[in-house]
KOLTIGU-518337 format. One line per field, with one value per atom (N, C-alpha, C, CB): residue number from 0; atom name; x negated, y, z negated. Coordinates in steps of 0.05 Angstrom, whole numbers, plus 5000, padded with zeros to 4 digits. Glycine has a CB too. Example, Ala and Ser with C-alpha at 12.3 -4.5 7.8 and 13.67 -1.06 7.14 Angstrom:
<nodes>
k	c(0 / 0 / 0 / 0 / 1 / 1 / 1 / 1) .
a	c(N / CA / C / CB / N / CA / C / CB) .
xx	c(4736 / 4754 / 4736 / 4774 / 4743 / 4727 / 4742 / 4718) .
yy	c(4886 / 4910 / 4934 / 4911 / 4955 / 4979 / 5001 / 4988) .
zz	c(4844 / 4844 / 4844 / 4819 / 4858 / 4857 / 4843 / 4886) .
</nodes>
This chain:
<nodes>
k	c(0 / 0 / 0 / 0 / 1 / 1 / 1 / 1 / 2 / 2 / 2 / 2 / 3 / 3 / 3 / 3 / 4 / 4 / 4 / 4 / 5 / 5 / 5 / 5 / 6 / 6 / 6 / 6 / 7 / 7 / 7 / 7 / 8 / 8 / 8 / 8 / 9 / 9 / 9 / 9 / 10 / 10 / 10 / 10 / 11 / 11 / 11 / 11 / 12 / 12 / 12 / 12 / 13 / 13 / 13 / 13 / 14 / 14 / 14 / 14 / 15 / 15 / 15 / 15 / 16 / 16 / 16 / 16 / 17 / 17 / 17 / 17 / 18 / 18 / 18 / 18 / 19 / 19 / 19 / 19 / 20 / 20 / 20 / 20 / 21 / 21 / 21 / 21 / 22 / 22 / 22 / 22 / 23 / 23 / 23 / 23 / 24 / 24 / 24 / 24 / 25 / 25 / 25 / 25 / 26 / 26 / 26 / 26 / 27 / 27 / 27 / 27 / 28 / 28 / 28 / 28 / 29 / 29 / 29 / 29 / 30 / 30 / 30 / 30 / 31 / 31 / 31 / 31 / 32 / 32 / 32 / 32 / 33 / 33 / 33 / 33 / 34 / 34 / 34 / 34 / 35 / 35 / 35 / 35 / 36 / 36 / 36 / 36 / 37 / 37 / 37 / 37 / 38 / 38 / 38 / 38 / 39 / 39 / 39 / 39 / 40 / 40 / 40 / 40 / 41 / 41 / 41 / 41 / 42 / 42 / 42 / 42 / 43 / 43 / 43 / 43 / 44 / 44 / 44 / 44 / 45 / 45 / 45 / 45 / 46 / 46 / 46 / 46 / 47 / 47 / 47 / 47 / 48 / 48 / 48 / 48 / 49 / 49 / 49 / 49 / 50 / 50 / 50 / 50 / 51 / 51 / 51 / 51 / 52 / 52 / 52 / 52 / 53 / 53 / 53 / 53 / 54 / 54 / 54 / 54 / 55 / 55 / 55 / 55 / 56 / 56 / 56 / 56) .
a	c(N / CA / C / CB / N / CA / C / CB / N / CA / C / CB / N / CA / C / CB / N / CA / C / CB / N / CA / C / CB / N / CA / C / CB / N / CA / C / CB / N / CA / C / CB / N / CA / C / CB / N / CA / C / CB / N / CA / C / CB / N / CA / C / CB / N / CA / C / CB / N / CA / C / CB / N / CA / C / CB / N / CA / C / CB / N / CA / C / CB / N / CA / C / CB / N / CA / C / CB / N / CA / C / CB / N / CA / C / CB / N / CA / C / CB / N / CA / C / CB / N / CA / C / CB / N / CA / C / CB / N / CA / C / CB / N / CA / C / CB / N / CA / C / CB / N / CA / C / CB / N / CA / C / CB / N / CA / C / CB / N / CA / C / CB / N / CA / C / CB / N / CA / C / CB / N / CA / C / CB / N / CA / C / CB / N / CA / C / CB / N / CA / C / CB / N / CA / C / CB / N / CA / C / CB / N / CA / C / CB / N / CA / C / CB / N / CA / C / CB / N / CA / C / CB / N / CA / C / CB / N / CA / C / CB / N / CA / C / CB / N / CA / C / CB / N / CA / C / CB / N / CA / C / CB / N / CA / C / CB / N / CA / C / CB / N / CA / C / CB / N / CA / C / CB / N / CA / C / CB / N / CA / C / CB) .
xx	c(7580 / 7559 / 7559 / 7564 / 7536 / 7534 / 7510 / 7535 / 7501 / 7478 / 7453 / 7474 / 7450 / 7426 / 7425 / 7427 / 7448 / 7448 / 7441 / 7476 / 7450 / 7444 / 7414 / 7461 / 7403 / 7374 / 7358 / 7366 / 7367 / 7354 / 7355 / 7366 / 7377 / 7380 / 7361 / 7409 / 7360 / 7342 / 7313 / 7346 / 7306 / 7279 / 7273 / 7276 / 7292 / 7287 / 7282 / 7312 / 7298 / 7295 / 7267 / 7317 / 7259 / 7233 / 7209 / 7232 / 7211 / 7189 / 7187 / 7193 / 7210 / 7210 / 7198 / 7239 / 7205 / 7193 / 7163 / 7205 / 7154 / 7125 / 7111 / 7119 / 7123 / 7111 / 7110 / 7126 / 7131 / 7132 / 7111 / 7160 / 7108 / 7088 / 7059 / 7091 / 7055 / 7028 / 7023 / 7027 / 7042 / 7039 / 7033 / 7063 / 7047 / 7043 / 7015 / 7064 / 7006 / 6980 / 6957 / 6977 / 6961 / 6940 / 6942 / 6939 / 6964 / 6968 / 6978 / 6943 / 6988 / 6998 / 7028 / 6994 / 7034 / 7061 / 7079 / 7062 / 7069 / 7085 / 7093 / 7069 / 7075 / 7081 / 7101 / 7055 / 7097 / 7116 / 7144 / 7106 / 7146 / 7172 / 7185 / 7169 / 7169 / 7180 / 7190 / 7158 / 7175 / 7183 / 7209 / 7161 / 7211 / 7236 / 7260 / 7233 / 7256 / 7277 / 7286 / 7268 / 7266 / 7272 / 7287 / 7247 / 7278 / 7291 / 7320 / 7276 / 7324 / 7351 / 7369 / 7350 / 7358 / 7373 / 7383 / 7356 / 7365 / 7373 / 7394 / 7348 / 7391 / 7410 / 7438 / 7401 / 7439 / 7464 / 7478 / 7461 / 7462 / 7473 / 7484 / 7452 / 7469 / 7478 / 7504 / 7456 / 7506 / 7531 / 7554 / 7527 / 7549 / 7570 / 7579 / 7561 / 7560 / 7566 / 7583 / 7540 / 7576 / 7590 / 7619 / 7576 / 7622 / 7649 / 7666 / 7648 / 7654 / 7668 / 7676 / 7651 / 7658 / 7663 / 7686 / 7638 / 7687 / 7708 / 7736 / 7703 / 7737 / 7762 / 7771 / 7761 / 7753 / 7760 / 7775 / 7735 / 7771 / 7782 / 7811 / 7767) .
yy	c(1828 / 1848 / 1856 / 1873 / 1854 / 1860 / 1875 / 1834 / 1871 / 1886 / 1880 / 1879 / 1855 / 1848 / 1865 / 1818 / 1869 / 1885 / 1914 / 1885 / 1924 / 1952 / 1955 / 1961 / 1935 / 1936 / 1934 / 1913 / 1917 / 1914 / 1940 / 1891 / 1954 / 1980 / 2000 / 1990 / 2001 / 2020 / 2014 / 2019 / 1988 / 1980 / 1989 / 1949 / 1986 / 1995 / 2025 / 1988 / 2040 / 2069 / 2076 / 2082 / 2064 / 2071 / 2062 / 2058 / 2038 / 2029 / 2046 / 1999 / 2053 / 2070 / 2097 / 2074 / 2109 / 2135 / 2133 / 2145 / 2112 / 2108 / 2104 / 2084 / 2088 / 2082 / 2108 / 2060 / 2124 / 2149 / 2168 / 2162 / 2169 / 2187 / 2178 / 2188 / 2152 / 2142 / 2148 / 2111 / 2144 / 2150 / 2180 / 2142 / 2197 / 2226 / 2233 / 2241 / 2221 / 2227 / 2218 / 2214 / 2196 / 2185 / 2193 / 2155 / 2207 / 2215 / 2192 / 2226 / 2170 / 2147 / 2151 / 2120 / 2161 / 2168 / 2143 / 2181 / 2120 / 2096 / 2088 / 2073 / 2088 / 2081 / 2101 / 2080 / 2127 / 2147 / 2142 / 2175 / 2136 / 2131 / 2106 / 2129 / 2085 / 2060 / 2065 / 2038 / 2080 / 2087 / 2103 / 2103 / 2122 / 2138 / 2121 / 2161 / 2102 / 2084 / 2066 / 2067 / 2056 / 2038 / 2053 / 2025 / 2078 / 2094 / 2100 / 2121 / 2107 / 2113 / 2088 / 2123 / 2065 / 2040 / 2036 / 2016 / 2039 / 2036 / 2056 / 2039 / 2081 / 2102 / 2095 / 2129 / 2086 / 2079 / 2056 / 2073 / 2036 / 2013 / 2021 / 1991 / 2039 / 2049 / 2064 / 2067 / 2080 / 2095 / 2077 / 2115 / 2055 / 2035 / 2022 / 2015 / 2015 / 2003 / 2022 / 1995 / 2047 / 2066 / 2069 / 2093 / 2069 / 2071 / 2047 / 2074 / 2023 / 1998 / 2000 / 1973 / 2009 / 2011 / 2030 / 2020 / 2052 / 2072 / 2061 / 2097 / 2044 / 2032 / 2010 / 2022 / 1998 / 1977 / 1988 / 1962 / 2014 / 2026 / 2033 / 2050) .
zz	c(2621 / 2617 / 2588 / 2635 / 2576 / 2548 / 2541 / 2532 / 2517 / 2506 / 2522 / 2477 / 2532 / 2547 / 2573 / 2555 / 2586 / 2610 / 2604 / 2623 / 2582 / 2575 / 2569 / 2550 / 2556 / 2550 / 2576 / 2531 / 2594 / 2620 / 2636 / 2637 / 2635 / 2649 / 2637 / 2647 / 2611 / 2597 / 2604 / 2566 / 2606 / 2613 / 2641 / 2611 / 2660 / 2688 / 2688 / 2705 / 2672 / 2671 / 2661 / 2654 / 2639 / 2626 / 2643 / 2599 / 2654 / 2671 / 2696 / 2678 / 2706 / 2730 / 2725 / 2740 / 2702 / 2694 / 2691 / 2668 / 2678 / 2674 / 2701 / 2656 / 2718 / 2744 / 2761 / 2760 / 2760 / 2775 / 2765 / 2773 / 2738 / 2726 / 2734 / 2696 / 2733 / 2741 / 2770 / 2736 / 2787 / 2815 / 2820 / 2831 / 2805 / 2806 / 2798 / 2789 / 2776 / 2765 / 2783 / 2737 / 2797 / 2814 / 2843 / 2811 / 2849 / 2877 / 2894 / 2889 / 2882 / 2896 / 2902 / 2879 / 2925 / 2933 / 2933 / 2960 / 2942 / 2943 / 2914 / 2956 / 2895 / 2868 / 2856 / 2850 / 2861 / 2851 / 2862 / 2859 / 2887 / 2900 / 2888 / 2930 / 2885 / 2873 / 2845 / 2873 / 2830 / 2803 / 2802 / 2788 / 2819 / 2821 / 2828 / 2841 / 2847 / 2856 / 2833 / 2879 / 2818 / 2796 / 2774 / 2784 / 2768 / 2748 / 2756 / 2744 / 2782 / 2792 / 2790 / 2821 / 2797 / 2795 / 2766 / 2805 / 2747 / 2719 / 2711 / 2701 / 2720 / 2713 / 2724 / 2724 / 2749 / 2761 / 2747 / 2791 / 2740 / 2726 / 2699 / 2723 / 2685 / 2659 / 2661 / 2646 / 2682 / 2687 / 2692 / 2710 / 2707 / 2711 / 2686 / 2731 / 2669 / 2643 / 2626 / 2628 / 2625 / 2609 / 2619 / 2610 / 2646 / 2657 / 2649 / 2688 / 2651 / 2643 / 2614 / 2648 / 2597 / 2568 / 2563 / 2552 / 2578 / 2574 / 2581 / 2592 / 2602 / 2610 / 2592 / 2638 / 2577 / 2558 / 2534 / 2549 / 2528 / 2504 / 2508 / 2496) .
</nodes>
């Protein structure tokens, strides 16, 4: 796991936020939920990466 994984996690978070906001704005509950799930997935992966980095030190 390296920089590419961290960038992918950040992308998931940002795309998820945008999708959730678009769903909120349009009243599309399915899109909002998908966005929240994608954002959460990115957040969890980022947290896992940070934990791994902490143990490497």
